[in-house]
C-alpha positions in Angstrom: 154.7 135.4 101.3 151.2 135.8 100.2 148.4 134.6 102.9 145.2 135.7 100.5 142.9 133.2 101.4 141.7 133.6 97.8 145.5 132.9 96.7 146.2 129.8 98.5 142.7 128.1 98.1 142.6 128.6 94.2 144.3 125.0 93.6 141.9 123.3 96.0 138.9 125.2 94.1 140.6 123.6 91.2 140.8 120.2 91.5 137.6 120.2 93.3 136.2 121.9 90.0 138.4 118.6 87.8 137.2 116.1 90.0 133.7 117.1 89.4 133.3 117.4 85.8 134.8 114.4 85.0 133.7 112.5 87.7 130.2 114.3 88.5 128.2 111.0 87.9 129.3 108.3 89.2 130.1 110.7 92.7 126.5 111.1 92.8 125.6 107.8 92.5 127.9 106.7 95.1 126.2 109.6 97.4 122.8 109.1 97.1 124.1 105.2 97.9 125.3 106.4 100.9 123.1 108.2 101.6 120.3 106.1 101.8 122.5 102.7 104.0 122.6 106.4 106.2 118.8 106.6 107.3 119.0 102.8 107.3 121.5 103.0 109.9 120.0 105.5 112.2 116.3 103.8 111.7 117.7 100.3 113.0 118.8 102.3 115.7 122.4 103.0 114.6 122.4 106.2 117.4 120.7 105.8 120.1 123.3 105.2 123.3 124.4 101.8 124.0 123.9 100.7 128.1 126.1 98.0 128.8 124.0 96.9 132.0 120.8 97.0 130.9 118.5 94.2 130.0 117.2 93.8 127.0 113.2 93.5 126.7 111.3 93.5 123.5 107.9 94.3 122.7 105.1 93.4 120.6 102.7 94.7 118.4 99.3 93.2 118.5 96.3 93.1 117.2 93.2 91.5 117.9 90.5 90.8 115.5 87.3 90.4 117.7 84.5 88.8 114.8 81.0 90.6 114.5 78.5 90.5 116.8 75.0 91.6 115.2 73.2 93.5 117.0 70.3 92.8 119.2 67.1 92.6 118.3 65.5 95.2 118.4 62.3 95.5 121.5 58.7 95.5 120.4 57.6 98.1 122.5 53.2 98.5 122.5 52.1 102.0 123.2 48.1 102.0 123.4 46.9 105.3 122.4 44.3 106.7 125.8 42.3 109.6 124.7 42.3 112.3 127.3 39.8 112.4 129.7 37.5 114.7 129.0 33.9 113.7 130.3 33.1 113.9 126.7 32.3 110.0 126.8 
């Protein structure tokens, strides 16, 4: 009895090679669509734990748009120039 792994698994590898050779394009398309479905399931919460007696809490995202208010007009500051008092007047 020959228990060499290369000899035991050789028929399996030949079968897989022939399947890929004959149906490779169809397998690729099937795995591509299957991966899209799995990603959609994961992103929708498929891997999250489900606790049986937990209340459902819903939270929404609110967008508040505030109207633009113009800035207040600038305050007019009048400053009179006072010459220095050096006694020359």
